[in-house]
C-alpha positions, 0 to 999 in steps of 0.5 A: 495192161502195163506199159511194156518195154520201151523200144529205142530208136536212133536217128541222126539229124543234120544241123538244120533238122536239129535246130528246126526240132529244137526251136519247135520243141521250146516253142511248144514247151515239150519236156524233152527231145524225145517227147518232141519227136513222139509229138511230131511222130504223132501229128504225122500219123494223124494227118495220114488217118491213124488213131492217135493217143491224147497229148500229156503233160509228161515226157512218158505220156506223149504216146504215139497210138492207142487202141480203142480201149485206151491202152497203148499199142505195142 
């Protein structure tokens, strides 16, 4: 099964939120802001008991949810 089309999500952050995100991103060696946000979303969902995708090396590898057969949910 292919990746399918990615969906854009636009968010607004105040200066303190952006500083916190950037600090965490660089400390965690995330390849991009998008990857950092996906990782934080993944962690938040995991804390709520949702199935999560495994962490990868490339920005596109930072998925949020996978099905039991390993494919990302759409």
